[in-house]
Every structure is written in C-alpha cells, then in structure tokens.
C-alpha positions in Angstrom: 31.5 -90.1 13.9 32.7 -87.3 12.0 36.2 -87.7 10.5 38.2 -84.8 9.4 40.0 -85.4 6.3 41.0 -83.4 3.1 37.3 -82.7 2.2 36.9 -80.3 5.0 39.8 -78.3 3.5 38.2 -78.4 0.2 35.0 -77.2 1.9 36.9 -74.3 3.5 38.5 -73.2 0.3 35.1 -73.7 -1.6 33.6 -71.6 0.9 36.2 -68.9 1.1 36.2 -68.9 -2.8 32.3 -68.7 -2.6 32.7 -65.6 -0.4 35.2 -63.9 -2.5 33.2 -64.4 -5.8 30.0 -63.1 -4.2 32.1 -60.1 -2.9 33.2 -59.5 -6.6 30.0 -60.1 -8.2 27.3 -59.2 -5.9 28.2 -57.3 -2.6 30.8 -54.7 -4.2 28.3 -53.4 -6.9 25.4 -53.3 -4.3 27.8 -51.4 -2.0 28.7 -48.8 -4.8 25.2 -48.3 -5.7 24.4 -47.7 -2.1 27.4 -45.2 -1.7 26.2 -43.5 -4.9 22.6 -43.4 -3.7 23.7 -42.0 -0.3 25.8 -39.5 -2.2 23.0 -38.4 -4.3 20.6 -38.2 -1.4 23.2 -36.1 0.5 23.4 -33.7 -2.6 19.5 -33.4 -2.9 19.4 -32.7 0.7 22.0 -29.9 0.2 20.1 -28.6 -2.7 16.8 -28.5 -0.6 18.4 -26.8 2.1 19.9 -24.3 -0.3 16.4 -23.9 -2.0 14.9 -23.4 1.3 17.4 -20.8 2.5 16.8 -19.0 -0.9 13.2 -19.2 -0.6 13.3 -17.9 3.0 15.6 -15.1 1.8 13.2 -14.1 -1.1 10.2 -14.2 1.3 11.9 -12.0 3.6 12.8 -9.5 0.8 9.0 -9.6 -0.2 7.9 -8.9 3.3 10.4 -6.1 3.6 9.5 -4.6 0.1 5.7 -4.8 1.2 6.6 -3.0 4.5 8.7 -0.4 2.8 5.9 0.0 0.1 3.2 0.7 3.1 5.4 2.8 4.7 6.0 5.0 1.4 2.1 4.8 0.7 1.3 6.0 4.0 4.0 8.9 3.8 2.7 9.9 0.3 -0.9 9.7 1.7 0.0 11.9 4.5 1.9 14.4 2.4 -1.3 14.5 0.2 -3.8 15.1 2.9 -1.5 17.9 4.3 -1.3 19.4 0.7 -5.1 19.0 0.4 -5.8 20.6 3.7 -3.5 23.5 2.7 -5.2 23.9 -0.6 -8.5 23.8 1.3 -7.4 26.6 3.7 -6.1 28.8 0.8 -9.5 28.1 -1.2 -11.6 28.9 1.8 -9.6 32.1 2.6 -10.0 33.1 -1.2 -13.8 32.4 -0.9 -14.2 34.4 2.1 -12.2 37.2 0.9 -14.3 37.3 -2.2 -17.6 37.1 -0.4 -16.2 39.8 1.8 -15.6 42.0 -1.1 -18.9 41.2 -2.6 -20.8 42.0 0.7 -18.7 45.4 0.9 -19.8 46.2 -2.8 -23.4 45.2 -2.0 -23.6 47.3 1.2 -21.8 50.2 -0.8 -24.6 49.9 -3.6 -27.1 49.7 -0.9 -25.9 52.9 0.8 -25.7 54.6 -2.4 -29.2 53.5 -3.5 -30.4 54.7 -0.1 -28.8 58.0 -0.4 -30.3 58.3 -4.1 -33.7 57.4 -2.8 -33.3 59.8 0.2 -32.2 62.7 -2.0 -35.1 61.8 -4.3 -37.5 61.6 -1.7 -36.4 64.8 -0.2 -36.8 66.4 -3.4 -40.4 65.3 -3.6 -41.4 65.9 0.0 -42.4 69.4 -1.1 -44.6 68.1 -3.8 -46.2 65.4 -1.8 -46.6 67.7 1.4 -48.4 70.3 -1.0 -50.6 67.4 -2.5 -51.5 66.1 1.1 -52.0 69.5 2.2 -54.7 70.0 -0.7 -56.3 66.6 0.0 -56.4 67.5 3.6 -57.9 70.9 3.3 -59.8 70.0 0.2 -58.6 73.0 -2.0 -56.2 73.6 -4.7 -53.5 76.1 -4.4 
C-alpha cells in the first residue's frame, strides 16, 4: 500500500520548483524568441505587402505611360500624315500649274512656228507655182 507521508510534500515542492526553474531557464526564452520571430515575420509580411503595392503602382504607371506614349505617337503620326498630304497637294498643284504653263508656252511656240512657216510658204508659193508650171509645161519663162 501507498502511504502518504512527508515525501509526497517534498515531491510536490520539487515538482513545482522544477517547473519554475524550467520556466525561467527554458520556456520564457523560447517564448520570447517565438514572439520576436512572430513580430519579425509580421514586419516582413508588411514590407512584402508594401513592396507589392509599390510594384503594382509602378506597373500601372508604366502601363499608363506606354498608353500615353502610344496615343501621342498616333496623334503625331496623324498630324505628320495630314501635313504630308497637304504638302503633296501643294506640290501636285504646283507641278500641274508648271506643266500647264509649259504646255501653253509650247502651244504658243508651235502656233508662232506654224504662222512663220505658213508666211514663209505663202511667200514661196509663187516661186513654187512658177517652177511647177515650168516643169509641167516644159518651158522656162
């Protein structure tokens, strides 16, 4: 049989003393380390969240910048195309006008040449008619 005597009290005190010593030497430092680790992990998670937010904001800014640059590029391209079309129209009109002037000058020159040749031929008709008449009739005048 088990008898309860003073040794049970000593064992209870010994057990409580052991728990107290283990708590001071082992459990508290481990709990403090766990608390510090938890705080560090929370800080890192917050830093990660902050970095992700910054990265998303920068990504959005870059995408917006690309979109704006494309929009500005398209506007500039359209403006250049419009300017080029107007320059082409002006150049075509100038070339047409120049060719019309050259054509008018050429026609005028041809008309003058025709008039000169006609006048020259009219003056020589008498001579040619006399020569032809002499050849036809076979005599000289």
